[in-house]
C-alpha positions as CSV (number, residue, x, y, z in Angstrom):
1,M,0.3,0.2,-0.1
2,L,1.5,3.1,-1.4
3,P,0.1,6.7,-1.5
4,I,0.4,8.0,-5.1
5,A,2.4,11.4,-3.7
6,K,5.2,9.2,-2.6
7,L,6.0,7.2,-6.1
8,S,8.6,8.8,-7.1
9,E,10.5,7.5,-3.8
10,L,10.6,4.3,-5.4
11,E,12.9,5.2,-8.3
12,K,15.9,5.0,-6.8
13,Y,15.1,1.1,-5.8
14,M,13.1,0.6,-9.0
15,D,16.7,-1.8,-10.4
16,L,15.2,-4.6,-8.2
17,F,12.7,-5.3,-10.2
18,S,11.7,-6.9,-13.7
19,T,9.4,-8.1,-16.3
20,D,9.6,-11.7,-14.4
21,K,9.8,-10.0,-10.8
22,K,7.3,-7.0,-11.2
23,L,6.6,-4.6,-8.0
24,K,3.1,-5.2,-7.3
25,L,1.3,-2.1,-5.4
26,S,-2.0,-0.7,-4.0
27,L,-2.2,2.8,-4.6
28,V,-3.4,5.9,-2.0
29,V,-5.2,8.3,-3.8
30,S,-4.6,11.8,-1.8
31,K,-7.2,12.8,1.2
32,S,-9.7,15.4,-0.1
33,D,-11.6,17.9,1.8
34,S,-14.6,18.8,-0.5
35,A,-16.2,17.0,-3.5
36,E,-15.0,19.8,-5.9
37,D,-11.4,18.9,-4.3
38,F,-12.0,15.5,-4.9
39,D,-12.2,15.5,-8.5
40,G,-8.9,17.8,-8.6
41,V,-7.7,15.2,-6.6
42,C,-8.5,12.7,-8.5
43,Q,-6.9,13.9,-11.3
44,V,-4.1,15.2,-10.2
45,D,-2.8,11.4,-8.7
46,T,-3.8,10.5,-12.0
47,N,-1.4,11.9,-13.9
48,K,1.2,11.2,-11.5
49,A,1.0,7.6,-11.1
50,K,0.4,7.0,-15.1
51,K,3.6,8.9,-15.7
52,F,5.3,6.9,-13.2
53,L,3.6,3.6,-14.6
54,D,4.4,4.8,-18.6
55,E,7.9,4.9,-17.0
56,Y,8.0,1.5,-15.9
57,V,5.2,0.0,-17.4
58,D,7.7,-3.6,-17.4
59,K,8.3,-3.6,-14.1
60,V,5.3,-2.2,-11.9
61,S,1.3,-3.7,-11.6
62,V,-1.1,-2.0,-9.7
63,E,-3.1,-4.7,-7.6
64,S,-5.8,-2.5,-5.9
65,L,-7.0,1.7,-6.2
66,E,-7.8,3.1,-2.1
67,I,-9.8,6.1,-2.1
68,P,-10.3,8.2,0.6
69,L,-13.7,10.0,0.0
70,P,-13.9,13.8,1.9
71,Q,-15.9,14.1,4.3
72,V,-19.2,15.2,2.8
73,N,-22.0,13.7,2.0
74,I,-21.5,11.0,-0.8
75,T,-23.1,11.8,-4.1
76,K,-23.3,9.6,-7.3
77,N,-20.7,11.7,-9.3
78,M,-17.9,11.0,-6.8
79,I,-18.6,7.3,-6.7
80,K,-18.2,7.7,-10.7
81,N,-15.1,9.1,-10.3
82,V,-13.9,6.5,-8.6
83,S,-14.6,4.1,-11.3
84,H,-13.5,6.3,-13.8
85,L,-9.8,5.7,-12.1
86,A,-10.2,1.8,-11.3
87,E,-11.1,2.1,-15.2
88,R,-7.9,3.7,-15.7
89,F,-5.4,1.8,-13.9
90,N,-7.2,-1.4,-14.8
91,T,-8.0,-2.7,-11.2
92,Q,-10.4,-2.6,-8.5
93,A,-11.4,0.7,-6.5
94,F,-11.8,0.7,-2.6
95,C,-13.6,3.4,-1.6
96,E,-12.6,4.8,2.1
97,M,-15.2,6.8,4.3
98,S,-12.7,9.5,5.9
99,K,-15.5,10.8,8.6
100,P,-14.9,10.4,12.2
101,L,-16.1,7.9,14.4
102,S,-19.6,10.0,15.4
103,D,-22.4,9.3,16.6
104,D,-23.8,9.0,13.1
105,W,-20.8,7.2,11.9
106,I,-23.0,3.9,10.9
107,E,-25.5,5.9,9.2
108,Q,-23.1,7.5,7.4
109,M,-21.3,4.6,6.2
110,K,-24.5,2.8,5.0
111,G,-25.5,6.2,3.1
112,A,-22.1,5.6,1.6
113,M,-22.1,1.8,1.2
114,E,-25.6,2.3,-0.7
115,R,-24.3,4.4,-2.6
116,I,-21.9,2.2,-3.8
117,N,-24.3,-0.7,-4.0
118,D,-26.5,2.0,-6.7
119,F,-23.6,2.1,-8.8
120,N,-22.5,-1.9,-8.5
121,R,-26.0,-3.1,-9.7
122,K,-26.2,-0.5,-12.7
123,N,-22.4,-1.3,-13.5
124,P,-21.3,-5.2,-12.3
125,K,-18.7,-5.5,-14.5
126,S,-17.0,-2.6,-12.8
127,K,-17.7,-3.6,-8.8
128,I,-16.9,-0.9,-6.9
129,G,-15.3,-2.3,-3.1
130,Y,-15.6,-0.4,0.6
131,K,-12.0,0.2,2.5
132,L,-12.6,-0.3,6.9
133,R,-9.8,1.6,8.5
134,T,-10.0,-1.0,11.9
135,G,-7.6,1.4,14.2
136,G,-4.7,3.5,14.0
137,I,-2.3,5.0,16.4
138,K,-4.8,7.0,19.1
139,A,-8.0,5.2,20.8
140,H,-10.0,7.3,19.0
141,L,-9.7,5.9,15.7
142,F,-10.5,2.4,16.5
143,P,-14.2,1.9,15.1
144,S,-16.1,0.3,17.9
145,T,-17.8,-3.3,18.1
146,E,-21.1,-2.6,16.7
147,Q,-18.9,-0.4,13.5
148,V,-17.2,-2.9,12.8
149,A,-20.0,-5.4,13.1
150,Y,-22.7,-3.1,10.7
151,T,-19.9,-2.4,8.7
152,L,-19.6,-6.1,7.8
153,T,-23.1,-7.1,8.0
154,E,-23.8,-4.0,5.1
155,S,-20.9,-5.0,2.9
156,V,-22.5,-9.0,2.7
157,E,-26.1,-8.1,2.9
158,R,-25.4,-5.6,-0.2
159,G,-22.6,-7.7,-2.0
160,I,-19.8,-5.0,-1.6
161,P,-16.2,-6.6,-1.9
162,I,-14.5,-5.2,1.5
163,K,-11.1,-5.0,2.9
164,F,-9.5,-3.3,6.1
165,T,-6.3,-1.7,7.0
166,A,-4.5,-0.2,10.1
167,G,-5.1,-1.8,13.8
168,L,-4.8,-5.3,13.0
169,H,-1.9,-6.2,14.4
170,H,-2.7,-9.3,16.4
171,P,-4.8,-12.3,15.8
172,V,-7.1,-12.0,19.1
173,R,-8.8,-8.8,20.6
174,M,-6.7,-7.2,23.3
175,Y,-5.8,-4.4,25.5
176,R,-2.7,-2.7,24.5
177,D,-1.2,-0.1,26.3
178,E,0.5,1.7,23.3
179,V,-2.6,2.6,22.3
180,D,-4.2,2.6,25.3
181,T,-7.8,0.6,24.0
182,K,-9.0,-2.7,22.6
183,M,-7.3,-3.5,19.5
184,H,-9.8,-5.9,16.9
185,G,-8.1,-9.4,16.3
186,F,-8.2,-10.2,12.8
187,L,-9.4,-13.2,13.2
188,N,-12.3,-11.8,15.6
189,V,-13.1,-9.6,12.3
190,F,-12.2,-12.0,9.2
191,M,-14.1,-14.9,11.1
192,G,-16.8,-12.6,12.1
193,Y,-17.5,-12.0,8.0
194,I,-17.4,-15.6,7.0
195,F,-19.7,-16.5,9.4
196,Q,-22.0,-13.7,8.7
197,A,-22.1,-14.0,5.0
198,S,-22.7,-18.6,5.7
199,Y,-25.4,-17.8,8.4
200,K,-26.4,-15.2,7.7
201,W,-26.2,-13.6,11.6
202,N,-27.4,-10.4,12.7
203,V,-25.2,-7.2,13.9
204,E,-25.6,-8.5,17.2
205,E,-24.6,-11.9,16.7
206,V,-21.8,-10.9,15.1
207,K,-20.5,-8.2,17.7
208,E,-20.3,-11.2,19.5
209,I,-17.6,-12.9,17.8
210,L,-15.6,-9.4,17.2
211,K,-15.5,-9.1,21.0
212,D,-14.3,-12.4,21.9
213,E,-10.4,-12.2,23.5
214,D,-10.5,-16.2,24.2
215,E,-8.0,-17.8,21.7
216,R,-9.5,-21.2,21.9
217,N,-12.6,-20.5,21.1
218,F,-10.9,-20.0,17.2
219,Q,-9.6,-23.2,15.8
220,F,-8.4,-24.6,12.2
221,S,-8.5,-27.5,10.3
222,N,-7.7,-29.3,6.4
223,R,-11.6,-29.1,6.3
224,E,-13.0,-26.4,8.1
225,L,-12.7,-23.2,10.7
226,K,-15.1,-23.3,13.7
227,W,-15.8,-20.4,16.4
228,K,-17.3,-22.4,18.9
229,N,-19.9,-24.7,17.9
230,F,-20.0,-22.6,14.3
231,K,-18.1,-24.5,11.8
232,V,-17.7,-23.4,7.9
233,S,-15.5,-25.4,5.6
234,I,-13.0,-24.5,3.3
235,N,-15.2,-24.5,0.1
236,E,-17.4,-21.7,2.0
237,I,-14.4,-19.7,2.9
238,K,-12.8,-19.9,-0.4
239,M,-15.7,-18.9,-1.9
240,I,-16.6,-16.0,0.6
241,R,-13.0,-15.0,-0.1
242,T,-13.2,-15.0,-3.6
243,S,-15.8,-12.5,-4.2
244,L,-16.3,-10.2,-0.9
245,L,-14.0,-10.5,1.4
246,N,-10.6,-9.3,0.1
247,S,-7.5,-8.2,2.4
248,F,-6.6,-5.9,5.8
249,G,-3.3,-4.5,6.1
250,S,-0.7,-4.3,9.1
251,C,1.6,-1.5,9.9
252,S,3.9,-5.1,11.1
253,F,4.9,-8.0,9.0
254,D,6.2,-10.1,11.9
255,D,3.7,-9.0,14.7
256,P,0.3,-11.1,13.1
257,R,2.9,-14.2,12.6
258,E,4.8,-14.1,16.0
259,D,1.3,-13.9,18.0
260,L,-0.2,-17.3,15.4
261,R,3.0,-18.7,16.5
262,D,2.6,-18.1,20.3
263,L,-1.1,-19.2,20.3
264,N,0.3,-22.3,18.2
265,M,-1.9,-22.1,15.5
266,M,1.3,-21.5,13.0
267,K,4.2,-23.4,13.1
């Protein structure tokens, strides 16, 4: 994941890549403050990215675009601009709602999802996804389990692909001194999504798995995964992962793996 504004910083490393060993990027569009600024930022970033990609066309591929929407009501025109960006880079785009996690955040998120869903229904070949930020460096940047649960449910019910970023450093939900709050576990979030998609859970049921801090409730085998007494087969997981549940990002590559080893979930 790399902001388009920092693409030029890669130039000194491009000798490390080739046609056979391409650099795969998820590009992040710059933030904007208004609908008018959004149009301009998209155009400037597109030109900047295209210049870089044209120069290193044999060494770079764009896997996805991440686009923070301005802190205003989401319009149809904004979603169209997102689609145009995805077409320009021949990849999938994920919208991120950048509004603060206030009391009306859930309703605002639902409005954004509704706009995306309306566009996707009319343009099934250029499906737009949603990106949820699940934390940060301060406690107030972590969405509540209720906010996460509503987002997962909206994504599943509307068939909107989703990816997650920030905050998912640890497998299972836990309190961390460095942020003075409980951090969401990536197993909680991913399995919450998978079980919601499989069992059609309501928000309260999804919240239960998101709140779970007991790693013993999360179990894996070659055929299925389990949470408490609930099971989902490998084939179901593959289907959900292929169509909806995309990925998550973490600031650390080592922390998630080390925690999984400590929990005897990974060798």
